[in-house]
TORKOL-960812 format. One record per residue: x, y, z of N, C-alpha, C in turn; residue in three letters. Coordinates in steps of 0.1 Angstrom, whole numbers, padded with zeros to 4 digits, always signed. Layout:
REM residues N
XYZXYZXYZala/...
REM end
This chain:
REM residues 108
+0327+0082+0005+0321+0086-0008+0314+0100-0007unk/+0316+0108-0017+0309+0121-0017+0297+0120-0026unk/+0285+0123-0021+0273+0122-0029+0270+0136-0035unk/+0264+0135-0047+0261+0147-0054+0247+0148-0060unk/+0243+0159-0064+0230+0162-0070+0228+0152-0081unk/+0216+0145-0081+0212+0135-0091+0215+0121-0087unk/+0222+0119-0076+0225+0105-0071+0212+0100-0065unk/+0209+0087-0067+0199+0080-0059+0206+0071-0050unk/+0203+0073-0037+0210+0065-0027+0199+0058-0018unk/+0203+0046-0012+0194+0039-0003+0198+0043+0011unk/+0187+0047+0019+0190+0052+0032+0179+0046+0042unk/+0182+0046+0054+0172+0042+0064+0164+0055+0067unk/+0152+0056+0060+0144+0068+0060+0136+0069+0072unk/+0137+0079+0080+0129+0081+0092+0115+0085+0089unk/+0105+0079+0097+0092+0084+0096+0091+0098+0103unk/+0081+0105+0101+0080+0119+0107+0080+0119+0122unk/+0076+0108+0128+0076+0107+0143+0090+0104+0148unk/+0099+0100+0139+0113+0097+0143+0114+0084+0151unk/+0103+0077+0153+0104+0065+0161+0107+0052+0153unk/+0104+0053+0140+0106+0041+0131+0113+0046+0119unk/+0118+0037+0111+0125+0040+0098+0123+0028+0089unk/+0125+0031+0076+0124+0021+0066+0134+0023+0055unk/+0141+0013+0050+0150+0015+0040+0143+0019+0027unk/+0147+0030+0021+0141+0034+0008+0151+0043+0001unk/+0149+0044-0012+0157+0053-0020+0153+0068-0019unk/+0163+0076-0021+0160+0091-0021+0168+0097-0033unk/+0164+0108-0038+0171+0115-0049+0177+0127-0043unk/+0190+0128-0044+0197+0140-0039+0195+0152-0048unk/+0191+0163-0043+0188+0175-0051+0198+0186-0048unk/+0206+0184-0038+0217+0194-0034+0229+0187-0029unk/+0240+0189-0035+0253+0182-0032+0255+0181-0017unk/+0262+0171-0014+0267+0169+0000+0276+0180+0004unk/+0275+0186+0015+0283+0197+0020+0295+0192+0028unk/+0303+0201+0033+0315+0197+0040+0312+0189+0053unk/+0300+0190+0058+0296+0183+0070+0290+0170+0067unk/+0288+0167+0054+0282+0154+0050+0267+0155+0048unk/+0261+0167+0049+0247+0168+0048+0243+0170+0033unk/+0232+0165+0029+0226+0168+0016+0211+0169+0016unk/+0205+0175+0006+0191+0177+0005+0186+0167-0005unk/+0174+0160-0001+0169+0150-0010+0154+0149-0010unk/+0149+0142-0020+0135+0139-0021+0132+0124-0020unk/+0121+0121-0014+0118+0107-0012+0113+0100-0026unk/+0117+0087-0027+0113+0079-0039+0104+0068-0033unk/+0093+0066-0040+0083+0055-0036+0079+0047-0047unk/+0075+0035-0045+0070+0026-0055+0054+0027-0056unk/+0049+0035-0048+0034+0036-0047+0029+0049-0054unk/+0021+0047-0065+0016+0059-0072+0003+0063-0065unk/+0003+0075-0058-0009+0078-0050-0013+0092-0050unk/-0005+0102-0055-0010+0115-0055-0004+0124-0066unk/-0007+0136-0067-0003+0145-0078+0009+0152-0075unk/+0016+0149-0065+0029+0156-0062+0041+0146-0063unk/+0040+0138-0073+0051+0129-0076+0052+0127-0091unk/+0064+0123-0096+0066+0121-0110+0073+0107-0111unk/+0068+0100-0122+0074+0087-0124+0088+0088-0129unk/+0096+0079-0124+0110+0078-0129+0112+0065-0136unk/+0116+0065-0148+0118+0053-0157+0133+0051-0159unk/+0136+0040-0165+0150+0036-0167+0156+0046-0177unk/+0149+0052-0186+0155+0062-0195+0158+0075-0188unk/+0153+0077-0176+0156+0089-0168+0169+0087-0161unk/+0175+0076-0161+0187+0073-0153+0200+0074-0162unk/+0210+0080-0156+0223+0082-0163+0231+0069-0161unk/+0229+0063-0149+0236+0051-0146+0228+0043-0136unk/+0231+0030-0135+0224+0021-0125+0210+0018-0129unk/+0202+0013-0119+0188+0010-0122+0180+0010-0109unk/+0167+0010-0110+0158+0008-0099+0150-0005-0101unk/+0149-0012-0090+0142-0025-0092+0127-0025-0095unk/+0121-0014-0090+0106-0013-0092+0103+0000-0099unk/+0091+0000-0105+0086+0013-0111+0085+0022-0099unk/+0091+0034-0100+0092+0043-0089+0087+0057-0092unk/+0084+0065-0082+0079+0079-0083+0087+0088-0073unk/+0091+0099-0078+0098+0109-0069+0088+0118-0064unk/+0087+0119-0050+0077+0128-0044+0084+0142-0042unk/+0078+0152-0048+0085+0165-0048+0078+0176-0040unk/+0069+0171-0030+0062+0181-0022+0069+0185-0010unk/+0080+0178-0006+0088+0182+0006+0102+0176+0004unk/+0111+0183+0010+0125+0178+0009+0130+0175+0023unk/+0141+0168+0024+0147+0164+0036+0162+0167+0036unk/+0168+0170+0047+0182+0171+0049+0187+0159+0057unk/+0196+0151+0051+0201+0139+0057+0216+0140+0057unk/+0223+0131+0064+0237+0131+0065+0242+0118+0058unk/+0253+0119+0051+0259+0108+0044+0261+0095+0052unk/+0262+0097+0066+0263+0085+0074+0251+0076+0074unk/+0240+0081+0070+0228+0072+0069+0226+0065+0056unk/+0235+0068+0047+0235+0061+0033+0240+0047+0034unk/+0231+0037+0029+0235+0023+0029+0244+0021+0016unk/+0239+0026+0005+0247+0025-0008+0241+0034-0018unk/+0249+0037-0029+0244+0044-0040+0238+0034-0050unk/+0226+0037-0055+0219+0028-0064+0221+0032-0079unk/+0220+0045-0081+0220+0050-0095+0221+0065-0095unk/+0220+0071-0106+0219+0086-0107+0210+0089-0119unk/+0203+0101-0118+0194+0105-0129+0201+0113-0139unk/+0196+0114-0151+0202+0123-0162+0198+0137-0159unk/+0205+0146-0167+0203+0161-0165+0189+0165-0168unk/+0182+0159-0178+0169+0163-0182+0159+0161-0170unk/+0160+0149-0164+0151+0145-0153+0154+0154-0141unk/+0166+0156-0138+0170+0165-0127+0164+0179-0129unk/+0165+0184-0141+0160+0198-0143+0145+0198-0141unk/+0138+0187-0146+0123+0187-0145+0119+0186-0130unk/+0126+0178-0123+0122+0176-0109+0125+0189-0101unk/+0136+0196-0104+0139+0208-0097+0128+0219-0100unk/+0123+0219-0113+0113+0229-0117+0100+0225-0109unk/+0096+0213-0109+0084+0209-0102+0085+0212-0087unk/+0096+0209-0081+0098+0212-0067+0096+0227-0064unk/+0103+0235-0072+0103+0249-0070+0089+0255-0072unk/+0082+0250-0082+0068+0255-0084+0059+0251-0073unk/+0061+0239-0067+0053+0234-0056+0056+0242-0043unk/+0068+0244-0040+0072+0250-0027+0071+0265-0027unk/+0074+0271-0038+0074+0286-0039+0062+0291-0045unk/
REM end
């Protein structure tokens, strides 16, 4: 399967020490390239800081999320499609544009 910008996929997400991992959803913000790599943002169910935005069912173009969730836009990750467990859903264009704007404002 080829993953694209706006897809929410379930992956085995590595901790920063790379010694442990936890299954969690991520939002893809840059299409998968020819090597299977894509850029993504972490999604969490814990509301805890000012660098995240709530994602609701009306933000989704397809599928659903089981819990109230928040996209963390303070850092991005490059992962490979081989670590994807499955596609969960995808966000609509409005939400995608908003998260890109927030990410760019935060990083640049």
